[in-house]
C-alpha positions in Angstrom: -0.1 -0.1 0.0 1.4 3.3 -0.7 2.0 5.7 1.9 -1.2 7.7 2.7 -1.5 11.2 3.7 -4.5 11.7 6.4 -5.3 15.3 7.3 -7.3 15.9 10.6 -8.8 19.3 11.1 -10.0 20.3 14.4 -9.3 22.4 17.4 -6.4 20.5 18.7 -5.4 23.7 20.7 -1.4 22.6 20.4 0.4 23.9 23.5 -2.8 24.8 25.6 -3.7 23.0 29.0 -7.4 24.0 29.1 -9.3 22.4 26.8 -12.8 20.5 26.4 -14.4 17.4 25.4 -14.1 18.7 21.6 -10.1 19.0 22.0 -10.1 15.8 23.7 -11.8 14.0 20.6 -9.9 15.9 18.2 -6.7 14.6 20.0 -7.9 10.9 20.4 -8.8 10.5 16.6 -5.2 11.6 15.6 -3.7 9.5 18.0 -5.3 6.5 16.8 -5.0 7.2 13.2 -1.2 7.3 13.9 -0.9 4.3 15.9 -3.6 2.3 13.3 -1.6 3.7 10.2 2.0 4.3 11.4 3.4 4.9 7.7 0.9 7.4 6.9 1.8 11.0 7.2 -0.9 12.7 9.5 -1.4 16.3 9.0 -2.9 18.0 12.2 -4.5 21.3 11.3 -5.4 23.1 14.3 -8.5 25.3 13.6 -8.3 27.1 17.1 -6.8 30.7 17.8 -8.0 32.2 21.1 -11.7 32.2 21.2 -12.0 32.0 17.6 -11.3 30.2 14.4 -7.9 30.7 13.0 -8.1 32.4 9.5 -4.8 30.9 9.1 -5.8 27.5 9.4 -8.5 28.1 6.6 -6.1 29.2 4.0 -3.9 26.1 5.1 -6.9 23.7 4.9 -7.1 24.0 1.1 -3.3 22.6 0.1 -3.7 20.1 3.0 -6.9 18.8 1.8 -5.8 18.8 -1.8 -2.7 16.6 -1.1 -4.5 14.2 1.1 -6.1 10.8 0.6 -8.2 11.1 3.3 -9.6 14.4 5.4 -11.3 14.0 8.8 -13.1 17.2 9.9 -14.1 17.4 13.7 -15.5 21.2 14.1 -17.8 22.5 16.5 -20.6 24.5 15.5 -18.9 27.8 14.1 -16.3 25.5 12.5 -18.8 23.5 10.8 -19.9 26.6 8.8 -16.8 26.9 7.3 -14.9 23.6 7.2 -18.0 21.6 5.7 -18.6 23.7 2.8 -15.0 23.9 2.3 -14.0 20.2 2.3 -17.1 19.5 0.3 -16.1 21.6 -2.6 -12.5 20.6 -2.3 -13.3 17.0 -2.6 -14.4 17.4 -6.2 -10.9 18.3 -7.2 -8.9 16.3 -4.6 -10.9 13.3 -4.7 -10.3 12.3 -1.1 -12.3 10.4 1.3 -13.9 12.7 3.4 -15.2 11.4 6.9 -16.8 13.7 9.7 -16.7 12.5 13.2 -19.5 14.5 14.9 -18.6 16.3 18.5 -21.5 16.3 20.4 -25.4 15.9 20.1 -26.4 19.1 18.5 -26.0 18.1 14.6 -29.7 16.7 14.0 -31.4 19.7 14.9 -28.4 22.4 13.5 -28.7 20.8 10.0 -32.4 20.6 10.0 -32.6 24.6 10.4 -29.3 24.9 8.0 -30.4 23.2 4.6 -27.2 24.6 3.0 -25.2 22.7 5.3 -27.6 19.7 4.9 -26.5 19.4 1.4 -22.9 19.6 2.0 -23.2 17.0 4.7 -24.6 14.6 2.1 -21.5 14.9 0.1 -19.5 13.5 3.0 -18.5 9.9 2.5 -19.2 9.0 6.1 -20.7 11.0 9.2 -20.2 9.4 12.7 -22.5 10.2 15.2 -22.2 9.5 18.9 -25.4 8.0 19.5 -28.4 5.8 17.9 -30.9 8.6 18.2 -28.8 10.8 16.2 -28.4 8.3 13.7 -32.2 7.8 13.5 -32.6 11.8 13.6 -30.3 12.4 10.6 -31.6 9.4 8.5 -35.2 10.6 8.8 -33.7 13.9 7.5 -32.7 11.8 4.0 -29.1 11.3 5.1 -27.9 7.9 3.8 -24.2 8.3 5.1 -24.7 8.1 8.9 -22.9 5.5 11.2 -22.5 5.2 14.9 -19.4 5.8 16.3 -19.7 6.3 20.2 -17.2 8.5 22.2 -14.2 6.6 23.1 -11.3 7.1 25.5 -7.7 6.2 25.6 -7.5 6.0 29.3 -7.6 2.7 30.8 -8.4 1.2 34.4 -6.2 2.1 37.1 -3.7 -0.4 38.3 -5.1 -2.2 41.5 -8.5 -0.5 41.2 -10.9 -1.5 43.6 -14.3 -0.4 44.2 -15.6 0.5 47.8 -18.5 2.3 49.7 -17.3 4.3 52.8 -18.5 6.5 55.4 -18.9 9.4 54.0 -20.1 8.1 50.6 -17.8 9.7 48.3 -19.7 11.0 45.1 -18.1 13.2 42.4 -18.7 15.5 39.4 -16.1 15.5 36.7 -17.0 18.1 33.9 -16.8 21.7 32.8 -17.8 23.6 36.2 -21.0 25.5 34.5 -24.5 25.9 35.7 -25.6 23.7 32.5 -23.5 21.0 33.4 -25.8 20.8 36.6 -23.1 21.1 39.2 -25.2 23.1 41.4 -28.1 20.4 41.3 -25.4 18.0 42.4 -24.3 20.0 45.4 -27.8 20.6 46.4 -28.9 17.1 46.4 -26.1 16.2 48.3 -26.9 18.9 50.9 -30.3 17.7 51.0 -29.3 14.3 51.9 -26.7 15.5 54.8 -29.3 17.7 56.3 -31.8 14.8 56.2 -29.4 12.6 57.8 -28.0 15.3 60.3 -24.6 14.6 59.6 -22.1 14.4 56.4 -23.4 11.1 55.1 -22.1 12.2 51.5 -19.2 14.2 50.2 -19.1 15.6 46.9 -15.6 16.3 44.9 -16.4 18.4 42.2 -13.4 18.2 39.2 -13.3 20.4 36.1 -12.6 23.7 34.7 -14.5 26.2 36.7 -16.4 28.7 34.5 -16.0 32.2 35.6 -19.5 33.0 35.1 -20.2 30.4 37.8 -17.6 31.3 40.5 -19.8 33.3 42.6 -22.6 30.8 42.4 -20.2 28.2 43.6 -18.8 30.0 46.2 -22.6 30.7 47.7 -23.2 26.9 47.5 -19.9 26.2 49.6 -20.7 28.8 52.3 -24.2 27.3 52.6 -22.8 23.8 53.1 -23.0 23.4 57.0 -21.3 19.8 56.8 -18.4 20.7 54.8 -19.2 18.3 52.3 -18.3 19.8 49.0 -14.8 20.2 47.8 -14.0 21.9 44.5 -10.5 20.7 43.1 -10.3 22.2 39.5 -9.2 20.2 36.3 -7.3 16.9 36.8 -4.1 16.2 35.0 -4.7 13.3 32.2 -2.7 10.8 34.0 -5.0 11.3 37.1 -8.4 11.0 35.9 -9.2 7.0 36.0 -7.3 6.6 39.4 -8.9 9.7 40.9 -12.5 8.7 39.9 -12.2 5.2 41.1 -11.7 6.8 44.7 -15.4 7.6 44.6 -18.6 5.5 44.7 -20.5 7.4 42.1 -20.3 9.9 39.5 -23.5 12.8 39.5 -23.9 13.8 36.2 -27.2 16.2 36.2 -26.6 17.8 32.8 -29.1 20.0 31.0 -26.5 21.4 28.5 -28.2 21.5 25.1 -25.3 20.2 23.1 -24.7 17.1 25.0 -24.0 13.8 23.0 -22.3 10.9 24.5 -20.3 12.4 27.5 -16.9 11.3 27.7 -17.3 11.7 31.6 -19.6 9.1 31.9 -17.5 6.4 29.8 -14.4 7.5 31.7 -16.6 6.8 35.1 -17.4 3.4 33.9 -13.9 2.5 33.1 -13.3 3.7 36.8 -16.2 1.1 37.7 -18.6 3.9 38.9 -22.3 3.8 39.2 -23.7 6.8 37.5 -26.6 8.9 38.5 -27.5 11.2 35.5 -30.1 13.6 34.3 -32.9 12.0 31.9 -31.4 14.4 29.4 -30.8 14.0 25.6 -29.1 11.0 25.1 -28.0 10.0 28.3 -30.5 7.1 28.6 -28.5 5.2 25.7 -25.3 5.1 28.0 -27.0 4.8 31.5 -29.4 2.1 31.8 -31.7 2.4 34.7 -31.2 -0.2 37.5 -28.0 -1.6 35.7 -25.2 0.6 35.8 -26.7 3.6 37.2 -30.0 5.7 37.6 -31.7 8.2 35.6 -33.7 11.2 37.0 -36.0 13.6 36.0 -34.8 17.1 35.6 -38.1 18.7 36.5 -37.8 17.2 39.9 -34.6 18.9 40.5 -32.1 18.4 43.3 -34.6 16.4 45.5 -35.4 14.1 42.5 -31.5 13.5 42.2 -31.2 13.0 45.8 -33.6 10.0 45.8 -31.9 8.2 43.0 -28.5 8.5 45.1 -30.4 7.1 48.1 -31.8 4.6 46.0 -28.3 3.5 44.7 -26.8 3.1 48.2 -29.8 1.7 49.9 -28.0 -1.6 49.8 -24.3 -2.1 49.1 -25.0 -5.0 47.2 -26.8 -2.6 44.6 -23.9 -0.6 44.5 -21.4 -3.0 44.1 -23.5 -4.8 41.1 -23.7 -1.6 39.2 -20.3 -0.8 39.9 -19.6 -4.5 37.9 -22.0 -3.6 35.0 -20.1 -0.2 34.5 -17.2 -2.1 34.0 -18.7 -4.4 31.6 -20.5 -1.5 29.4 -17.1 0.4 29.2 -15.9 -2.5 27.0 -18.1 -1.5 24.4 -16.4 1.7 23.9 -12.8 0.9 23.3 -10.9 2.8 20.6 -10.5 -0.6 18.8 -14.3 -1.4 18.7 -15.4 2.1 18.2 -13.0 2.8 15.2 -12.7 -0.7 13.3 -15.4 0.3 10.6 -13.8 3.7 10.1 -10.4 2.3 9.6 -11.5 -0.6 7.5 -13.2 2.2 5.1 -9.9 4.1 5.0 -7.6 1.3 4.4 -10.3 -0.1 1.7 -10.3 3.3 0.3 -6.6 3.7 -0.1 -6.3 0.1 -1.6 -8.5 0.9 -4.4 -6.8 4.2 -5.0 -3.6 2.3 -5.4 -4.9 -0.3 -7.9 -6.3 2.6 -9.8 
């Protein structure tokens, strides 16, 4: 097989330590491509500069695409308006394989209200979305190039990882620390339970980059915490994530973020063997199965509904232990090897056909 050139376009945020799920996914795809195709030339085209798309990256994208055999785009909403039409049009000249692994869960609604983008989306060879319902929604709009590719992580279980339920019961959140991620709801639920018990029955460790707009609200929550049960730790280093999560007895994920797709947070919690108590929001129900690897709560019930599910999880230690085991089992479905196998087979087959031609 000839030496391939593969161009990956996305917000790599090279040299930046403060990044989100979009950057993690972009970096993970590039890393797995390099591991699977070690002889290929991989171009990492970083679209991020400050808080906006870099115009330099747009100019660089044209020659990079035209000399590539395969082009992957992983833009956010703003980047999609630029890089989807650009790569779709250039494809007619470059005749490359165009693949689009979607970041998040917003694409079906966004495309439905942007028909020009819908036309370009149909010109992509394969669009890989994170959940089954996203597949169904896009197919209902006439898209025939949609496949499932859930979020994966390159992280693995921590060495000597064990599960335990201690006193107080250790809970955690692991996401951007914002209102929409439900961090306030998690804090309120823990405070409700502790107040009802008259002691620190639960403690909550909050991990993640704190949104400046949420800082004052967070301080108010901490000031009202009469049992000192809530502690904010900030972001975790990559090497610390699984080991840190595994010190807890459950992950709380009360998100109502509109763009939520397949949350990497939930997948990493499963690798750490944690049961998950999540909001019944967007696609969470595809990942968290009620009574199997966690519980879902109705957002309309607020913190009290979340508190009730937390209590149900720890009503008996055996319930929590069983869900711990089920989380580990489910995590095995989302390894890079399993998730990316169809895409990598497509890339290899395309390049083999091109070489024969």
